[in-house]
N, C-alpha and C positions, 0 to 999 in steps of 0.2 A: 503493499499498500504507499503510495506517495503521499506528502504532503498536501498535494494539490487535493486530494481525495479527504483530507481531515475535515469533518464536518464542523461548521460553525455553529453549533447546539446553543450558543449563549443568547440567541434571539429570544427565545420562549422566556428565559429568565430575565434578560434585560428589558423586555416587554412588560412584565409584570413590575418591574422597578423603576420603568422610565420615568414616570411623573416625579418620583423623589429624586432621581439621577439629574433630570434636567434644572431642577430648582437649586439643589445643593449637591452637585457633583462631589466635593469635598466629604461628605458625609458618607460615600460608599467608596469601597474598594472590591474591585473585581479581581478573581483570582481562581485557580484550579483548586481542587480540594480531593482529599483521599478520605474515604470514611470506612474504618474498620467496621464491617456490618456485625459480624458473629463468628463466635469461635464454637465450632460443632461439639468440642468435648465440654464447653463451659457456656452453654447458651444464655444461662441467665447473668452471666457477668456485665451484660450491657456492651454498647457501642463506644466508639468516640470518633471524632471528627478533626481533621488536621488540615489546617489551610498552608497552600503551597506558594503564597505570593513571593516570599523572599527566599524561597527553596529551589536549588538547582539539582541535588540529589536527595533521594529518600533511600534508608538501608533497612530492609526488612530482615529480620533473624530472630534465633531463639535466645531467650533469657530466663533467669530463675524466677521472673515475675513479671507482668506487662509493665511496659515502661516507654515513654517517649521523651527524647532528649534532643534539644537543639543546640548545634555549634556552628554560628555562621550560617553558611547558606547551606548546611547538611541538618537532615531529620534522620534520627536512628529510632526505627520500633523494635522493641522487644517484645516477643510474646511467649509464654509458657506454653508452646505447643510442641511436644516432642517430636512431631513430623517436620517440623521446621529446623533446617541446618543452621549454624552458627551464624553464617551470612548466607541466605538464600536466595535473595533476589535485589536488584537495585532499581529505582525508576529516576532515571536521568532526563534533564532539561536539554533538548537538542532544538535549537532555534526558537522556534514558538510552540513547540510540543513536547510530551514527555513520553519517554521510551523505557518500556521496562525489560530488564534482562535477567535471565536465570544464571546465578552465579555458580554454576556446576553444583546445585544442590541435590540431595540425594532424592527426594522426592518431586522435583520439578515444580514448575510455575505453568499454572493454566490461565487462560482469558477467555472468557464466555464458553467454558467446558472444553476448549483445544488447548493441549499442550504447546507450548511456544518456548523457543530460546530467546527470542529477541521481538518487541511487538509495541509499534506504536499505539499509544492508548487513546482511544476516543471517548467520548462523553457517555457515560453509561456502561463502560466495561465492566466487568465482573471478574475479578482477579481472586485465584485460590493459591495460596501458599501452605502447605500442610493442610490441616482443617480449619483454616482460618480463611473466610471471606472478606474481600475489600470490594468498595465500589469507588470509581475514579470518577470525579464530575468536573466539566470545563466550565470555566467562566461563570462563577457563583458571586454574586453581589450580595457584599456583608458590610456592617457597619464598622467603622475603623477602630471602635472600642471593643469590638469582639473579640475574645480570646483567639489565639492563633491553633491552640489546641483546645478542644471542650470534649471531656467525659461525661458520658450518660448521667453519671453520678451528681455532676454539677448542673444539670438541668431542672427545670421546676416539677415538683411533683404534682399530685393530685389529677394526673390525665393530662396536662397540658406540657406534654414533653415531646419536643420534635428538634431535628437539624435542618429542617426545611425552613428557608429564611421568610418567605412570605407569610407561612403560617405561623411562624414564631413572632414575626411583627403583631400581627392579630393576637396571639396569646398576650403578649406583653400587655398592649392596651386593655385587654380583658381581664387580666389580674386587678387593674386600677377600676374598670368599669363594675366589676363584680360587688363591689362594696357599696354601690350607690342603687337606687331604686329603680335604675332605669330597665326598661324591657329590652331584651336580648333576643335577635333573630338570627337562627342558625341555619345555614343553607348548605347544600350537599347531597349527593348520590346516597342512595341506600347503602348503609352498611358501612359510611364513612366514620361513624363513631359521634354522632350528635348528641345521643343520651349521655355518654360518657363525658363530654364536654360539658353538657348542663349539670351534670353532678359535680364535675369540679367548680362550676360557677357557684353553686350552692354551698359548696365546703367553703370557697374563699370569701362568700359573704358574709359569713359566720351569722347567718339568721337563725333566731332559736327554734323556730317552727320546723316542719317536716318537710321533705322534698317530696312533692305529689306529682305522679308521672300519669299522663293519660292519653291515650292513642285515639286522636279525634276521628280516624277513618274507621275504627272499631266501636263507636259509639251507636247504638240503635237510633235511627234518625227520629223516631217517634218519643225517644226519651233523651234526646241529648241535652235539652235545657234541664230537665230534673236530675241528671247526672252531674252536670257542672254547676248548676246553681241551686240544687236542693227542690224539696218539695214538702208542702205541709200536709199531713194527714187528711185523706179525702179530696186531694186537690184533682185527682183524675182516678180511673178505675185502678185498682191495684195498690195505690196509696195509702197502705193500712196504717203507717207509721210517719212520723216527721223524719224527713231525711235531709241532712245537711248540706250535701253536695260536695264534691272536689275542690271546689274555690273555697268554701269556708274551711275544708280539711287542711288546706295549706295555709291558714293564716299565720303570719309572721314567719311564713317559710319560704318555699319556691314552688310555682305552678308551672310544671314542665308540658306543655301542648305538642306532643309530637304529631307530625303530620297536620298541620295546622291548614293547609292547603285543602285539606279533606273535610273542613268543618262546614255543616251546611249553611246556606245563606241566611236561613231563618233564625239560626241561633247567633249569628254574628253581632246584631246590634246589642242584645244582652251582655256580651262578652265586652263589647266597646263601652256600653256604660260602665262596667264593673272597672274598667281600665281608668275611665274618666273620673269616676265619681269615687272610686275605693270603696265601693259599697255592693252587696249583691242582694237580689230581689227572689227569692224562692218561688217556686211555681205554687198558686194558691195563697201566697202572703200578701198581706197590706201595707207592711211596713219593711223597708231595706234594713240589713246589717251591715255594719262598717266591716271591712276586712283589710289586714295589713299583709299584702303579698307582693312577691316579684315575680313576674311572668318571664319564663323562658319559652319560646315557641321554635320550632325546628319542621323543615319541609325539605322534600326532595324535589318538589314542583317548582315551576316558575310562576311564583306567586304575582311578581308583576305583570306577566301577561294576563294571567287570571283576573287581576284588578282592571287592565285596559280592556278586557271582555266582560267586564261586569260580572264575574263569576266569583269574585272576591272584593270585598269592600274596601276601596281604597284608603277609606279614613281609618280603619281598622289596620290595614296594612301599615300606614303612618305610625300608630300608635305601637305597634309591637316592633317597628324598625328603629327603636332608639339607638341600638347598636347592633351592626350586622356582622357576622361571623361566616366566612365562607370556606367550608373543608373541602381539601383537594381529595381525589380517587387516590387510592392506594398506590396505583401505578404511578401516579404524579411524585409520589414522594417516597422512592425506593430507598434514600437515604435513612429513612425510620424503621425500615424491615426489621433490622435487630432489635430496635427499641420496642417496636409493638410484639415482636415474638418472643422476646424475654417477658414482657409484662403479661402476655396471655399465657404463656407457661406457667408463670408464678401463680396466675389464678387459678389454673385447672390441674397443675401437674405437680411432680415432686421437685424438689432442689437438686436432686441427683440426674436428671433426665438429660441425655445425650442425642445427638442427631448425625445419621450418616452424611458423608459428604454428597453421596448420589441423591439422598432425599432433598437435601438443601439446595443443590442445583435444580431440581425440579420445583422448589418452592420459589426460587427466585426467578425462574424463567416462566412460570405461570403470569397470566395477565389480571387476575383476581377481578373480574369483572363485578363481584358483589363485595368487593372492598374488605375491609377488616372483619366485617361479620363472617365472609366466608374463610378467611384465614383462620379465625377462632374457632368455627365449626370443624375445619379440616384437623386443627391441631388438637382439638377436644376428642375427634374420632379416632385418631392416630393414637392418643395416650391411652384411649380406653382398650386398644388392641395390644400396646406395650406400653406400660408406665414408665420406664426408664430408658429405653432406647428407640428412637423413631428411626425406622427404615423406608425406603422406597416404597416396599409393598406394603406399608401401613398406612399410606396416603392415598385418597381417593383417585378413582382412574382419570377423573378430569384433571388432577393435576399432575399425576404420573407422565400422562401422555400429552404432548405439547400438541395443541390445535393448529390448523392452518393459520389462523388469524393471528395466533400467538407468535407463528414463525416468519409472518410476512413482514416485509421491510416496514419499517415506521414511517408515517406520513411526515413530510417535511415540516420543518417548523414554520410558523406563521410569517409572512413577510415582514420586514423591518418598517417601522413608521418612518415617515419623511424625515430627513435631517434639517436641522435649521441651515442658514445661511453660514453661520459662524461654524457649526459643526462640519461643512462641507469645505470650508477653507481650511480648517483643520485637518481634515482627512486629505485633502491634495497636498498639503506641507509634508505630512508624514510620509505619504507615497513618495513623493519627489527624493525626502531624505532617506528613505529605505531603499530607495533604488541606487542613490548615489553610494551609500556605504555597504551595498550588497547583503542587506538585512541585519549589520551589525547594531545590536539594541544600544549598546554602551556608546558607541561612537554618534548614533541620532540622539541619545540622551544628552551628552557633553555639548553637541552644537545647539541643542534648544535650551539648554542651562536647566533641565529637568532630571528628577530621578528615574531610573530604570523601570520601577513599578509603575509610575506614572505613564511612561511611554506603552509598556506593555497593555495597561488598562485602556488607553485610547485605542490601541490597534484593535483589542478585542470588541471594544464598544462601537467603533465605528465600522467594524466588519471588514478590516483590510485582511486580504491574503497575501502575505509575505512570498508565500511560494509563487502567486501568478505574477507578482513584481520583478521577481528576480529568475525564477524558473531554473534553480539549480538543486532543486531537493532530490537527495537519491531516495531509492525506494527503500523501505523498512522490510525487513523480513516477517 
């Protein structure tokens, strides 16, 4: 593969963060990253993320304990994996890319399931050294103040744990919002962890009342109002006793309205009144009852479209959208796979569970269309078959056998937004200097009076292909 084929996968990341980047470029730093996803013999030990902005070489080897050490432009990662050699592999910067090399290790280096001696790394590549899996990521934008090495143990607890920066930014804001009475709307595909986040919000809020969850799509349509708002005895046929309702049950706590997009239209005005007036009127009652509650709603549906089509009240949507969280699909946050797997195993398994390399390859290859919920069900079923050792045979057939869709080439990234005149001028200047200096980043940095890191950041953000400019990159094996 030549560097001309090296994918510019930074577009998706930068499009997410482009607004912040345009307004305050100095706050963000773009660089490649290496994520230690999971150790198969110790899957509950958690992951770690390592930034490579100022790193020219990464050395992976065996050590008595897990350890990361930086000396100048070198990062050494030691792992207590007995299948890893003392010096197992190196990842070196070559021009604008990183290349991994097997340093004559006993058990070899694998990239995306194929054993290699030397391989140009691309965004999303899965690296195996011994029984440890790594993820290589290109051009991730981070805040300058973020640590260059981050272990899972240093991340926020209570279900708000992630290495995925766009999601981490939302979680940081959510930690502050959780202590306010502001309503929160969580959007995301089915199985992305909306209830888990809602429970984390309740825990962070420190409210004294209970967390009360209700699936709006599962409520009987003729009893929605009675279930939510309560009913007085004799208010309708079958109402033999006073019923407080779910809203009052969450007084001084959190009411979680899952699949709010499925709430019938006729029940929406009453819910709007509860949010506006902070009181609830039970069916058949003549006097409202005050309630102190915080509402967290969630849905996988496009509620904005439903509101435009008059299938969901726009005023209710506005009340629910005090703060909006958007959860990505599992396939979009692969850097969190080890974190999520460790959390799910701890919840359903024993502390001594191990995973075979073949099983982990299959887990990482699968597309997870049903997201975290599907991963949880997969691990739970495997643990039922083998509580201490998960093998490929213990996984569902849909995970063991890659589908055509999963093996098909990925869709190209979304087109880059138009550059401003200033950005176009900067791009032209860089292209001219890179051509003159034959791609020598240090020489370009000296001529512009900038740091090399800044030059690399501009090159990646502006989508410049040094390969195409100078046409001299050799093919990597």
